[in-house]
C-alpha positions in Angstrom: -0.1 0.1 -0.2 2.5 2.5 1.0 4.2 2.0 -2.6 0.7 2.5 -4.2 0.8 5.8 -2.4 4.3 7.0 -3.1 3.9 6.3 -6.7 1.0 8.5 -6.9 1.9 11.2 -4.9 5.5 11.3 -6.8 3.6 11.4 -10.5 1.1 14.3 -9.0 4.1 16.4 -7.7 5.8 15.7 -11.5 2.4 16.6 -13.2 2.3 20.0 -11.1 5.8 21.0 -12.5 4.7 20.2 -15.8 1.8 22.1 -15.9 3.5 25.3 -15.0 6.5 24.7 -17.1 9.2 24.6 -14.2 12.3 22.3 -14.4 11.4 19.1 -13.1 14.1 18.3 -10.4 13.5 14.5 -9.9 12.2 11.8 -11.5 10.7 8.6 -10.1 12.4 5.9 -9.1 12.7 3.3 -11.6 12.2 0.3 -9.2 9.2 1.4 -8.3 6.3 -1.2 -9.6 2.9 -2.9 -8.7 3.5 -4.8 -5.2 2.3 -8.6 -5.2 3.0 -9.6 -8.7 1.3 -12.7 -9.0 3.4 -15.3 -10.3 0.6 -18.0 -10.7 -1.2 -15.7 -13.6 0.0 -16.8 -17.0 -1.8 -14.1 -19.1 -0.4 -10.2 -18.1 -2.1 -7.7 -16.1 -3.8 -5.1 -18.3 -3.1 -1.3 -17.4 -5.6 0.9 -18.7 -5.0 4.4 -16.7 -2.2 6.6 -16.3 -1.9 8.8 -12.9 -2.5 12.5 -14.3 -3.3 11.4 -17.8 -5.7 14.4 -18.5 -2.8 17.1 -17.5 -0.4 15.1 -19.9 -2.6 15.4 -22.8 -3.3 19.0 -22.6 -2.5 21.1 -25.4 0.0 23.7 -26.2 -0.2 27.2 -28.0 3.1 28.1 -29.3 4.0 31.5 -30.8 5.3 31.4 -34.4 9.0 30.8 -34.4 9.1 30.6 -30.5 12.1 28.1 -30.7 13.0 28.7 -27.2 9.8 27.9 -25.6 9.3 25.0 -28.1 12.4 23.4 -26.9 11.7 24.0 -23.3 8.3 22.5 -23.5 10.0 19.3 -25.4 12.5 18.5 -22.4 9.9 18.9 -20.0 7.8 16.3 -21.9 10.8 14.0 -22.2 11.5 14.4 -18.5 7.8 13.8 -17.1 7.0 11.2 -19.4 10.4 9.3 -18.7 8.6 7.9 -15.4 4.9 7.4 -15.3 2.2 5.5 -13.0 0.1 3.1 -14.5 -2.7 1.4 -13.0 -6.0 -0.5 -13.7 -9.3 -0.8 -11.8 -8.5 -3.3 -9.5 -5.6 -1.2 -8.1 -2.8 -2.7 -9.6 0.3 -0.4 -10.4 3.5 -0.5 -12.2 6.2 1.7 -13.8 5.6 3.1 -17.5 8.3 4.9 -19.2 8.6 6.8 -22.5 9.4 4.9 -25.6 9.1 7.8 -28.5 8.3 11.3 -28.1 7.3 12.2 -31.8 7.4 16.0 -32.6 8.3 15.6 -36.2 4.5 17.1 -37.4 5.5 20.1 -35.5 6.6 23.2 -37.8 7.4 26.2 -35.8 7.6 28.5 -38.8 4.0 27.8 -40.1 0.7 29.0 -38.3 -1.5 26.1 -37.8 -2.6 22.8 -35.8 -0.1 20.1 -35.0 -0.1 17.2 -33.0 2.7 15.7 -31.1 2.4 11.8 -30.2 3.6 10.0 -27.2 4.6 6.3 -27.3 4.8 4.7 -23.8 5.7 1.1 -22.8 6.2 -0.9 -19.5 9.8 -1.7 -18.9 11.9 -4.7 -18.2 11.3 -6.8 -16.1 7.9 -5.7 -15.4 6.6 -6.0 -19.0 6.6 -9.7 -18.3 3.8 -9.6 -16.2 1.7 -6.3 -17.3 0.6 -4.9 -20.6 -0.8 -1.7 -21.7 -4.3 -1.4 -22.9 -3.9 0.6 -26.4 -5.8 3.5 -25.2 -3.2 4.6 -23.2 0.0 2.9 -25.1 -0.2 6.0 -27.3 -1.8 9.3 -27.4 -1.5 12.8 -28.8 -1.1 16.3 -27.7 -2.6 19.1 -29.6 -0.2 22.0 -30.7 -1.2 25.4 -32.1 1.4 27.9 -33.7 0.1 31.0 -33.4 0.7 33.9 -35.5 0.8 36.6 -32.6 -0.7 39.4 -35.0 -3.8 37.6 -34.8 -6.2 36.8 -31.9 -6.1 32.8 -31.8 -8.5 30.8 -29.6 -7.6 27.1 -28.8 -8.9 24.3 -26.9 -6.0 23.2 -24.4 -7.9 20.7 -22.6 -11.1 19.1 -21.2 -12.8 17.3 -18.0 -15.8 16.4 -16.5 -15.8 19.9 -15.1 -15.2 22.0 -18.3 -13.0 22.9 -21.0 -10.4 25.1 -20.8 -9.6 27.7 -23.8 -6.2 29.9 -24.5 -5.6 33.0 -26.4 -1.6 32.7 -25.7 -0.2 36.1 -25.7 -2.1 37.5 -28.9 -4.3 40.1 -27.0 -3.3 43.2 -25.2 -6.8 44.6 -24.3 -9.5 42.9 -22.3 -11.6 40.1 -23.9 -15.3 39.5 -24.4 -16.2 35.8 -24.9 -19.2 35.3 -27.0 -21.3 32.0 -27.7 -24.1 30.4 -29.6 -26.2 27.5 -27.9 -27.4 25.2 -30.9 -29.5 22.2 -30.5 -28.2 21.4 -34.2 -24.7 22.1 -35.9 -24.4 25.6 -37.6 -22.6 26.2 -40.9 -20.0 29.0 -41.3 -22.4 31.0 -43.3 -25.2 30.6 -40.2 -22.3 31.5 -37.8 -21.9 34.9 -39.6 -25.3 36.2 -39.7 -26.3 34.7 -36.0 -27.1 36.8 -33.0 -24.2 35.7 -30.3 -24.5 35.9 -26.8 -21.9 37.1 -24.3 -20.3 34.4 -22.0 -17.9 36.5 -20.3 -16.7 40.2 -20.6 -13.8 42.2 -19.6 -11.6 39.3 -19.6 -7.9 40.2 -18.9 -5.8 39.4 -21.4 -2.9 38.3 -18.9 -5.3 35.5 -17.7 -4.5 33.4 -20.9 -6.9 30.7 -19.8 -10.6 30.8 -19.5 -12.6 27.8 -18.6 -16.1 27.0 -19.6 -18.1 25.0 -16.9 -20.1 21.9 -17.6 -22.9 23.0 -15.5 -23.5 26.2 -17.7 -24.2 23.7 -20.7 -27.0 21.6 -22.2 -26.0 18.3 -22.7 -26.1 17.2 -26.6 -26.2 20.8 -27.7 -23.5 22.3 -29.7 -21.8 25.3 -28.7 -19.7 27.8 -30.6 -17.3 30.3 -29.4 -15.0 33.2 -30.3 -13.1 35.9 -28.6 -13.0 39.8 -29.5 -10.6 42.3 -28.6 -10.1 46.0 -29.6 -12.0 44.8 -32.6 -9.9 41.8 -33.4 -12.1 38.5 -33.7 -11.0 35.1 -33.3 -11.4 32.1 -35.0 -14.3 29.9 -33.7 -14.3 27.3 -31.5 -17.1 24.5 -31.7 -17.6 21.7 -29.2 -20.5 19.7 -27.6 -20.7 17.5 -24.4 -22.6 14.1 -24.8 -22.6 11.3 -22.4 -19.5 12.9 -20.3 -17.6 13.3 -23.2 -16.3 16.3 -25.0 -16.2 16.7 -28.4 -14.6 19.8 -30.1 -13.3 21.3 -33.3 
């Protein structure tokens, strides 16, 4: 039991460092694995969860040509993903490590949306007793390379409580967040002529992150948001919430 508590506590501390882009001072000890491995079982134990998984898959907005921030972000990923805590619904735990961090699709010189792919593994000797579920063996991190001359709106993370949006450092004046609540999907033409409502106003540009609360939404409806600041209009963000899962564009 002490090993399980230690593993989760250490993973949580690493995740806090990771989210705030601070240098990670220590990695998890490599000898941490689930206690009480059953020698009698012939089939590997399935591991289908990662400690702090929701934090690891949060998106990143990087300013166009900002190599320094990008390199620091990649370095943080390499450190944090080197030692992760894997577990299953029965409480079994095991060390999970990084196999490959694929950043090859990201082009810092071109504004747009990209994906970083993370490949994980269970290291020896634990991989003879445990196996990773496909859902966590490989996962993606969304990346937005943003032009600082434009107002960008980007979804960086979701959970059961809400959805987090960022606009990076592309605003210098207070922002207003507008939205439409629709029972059906809307086209770009419909959005252009629609009547928008204010979700929040006077948002300080230095905040950089804003959360849309699940409690404010109707399950199954389509939601559209955009930001406006000093007559600058952001892109539209579209999402819906169904069966406790977010779908967004």
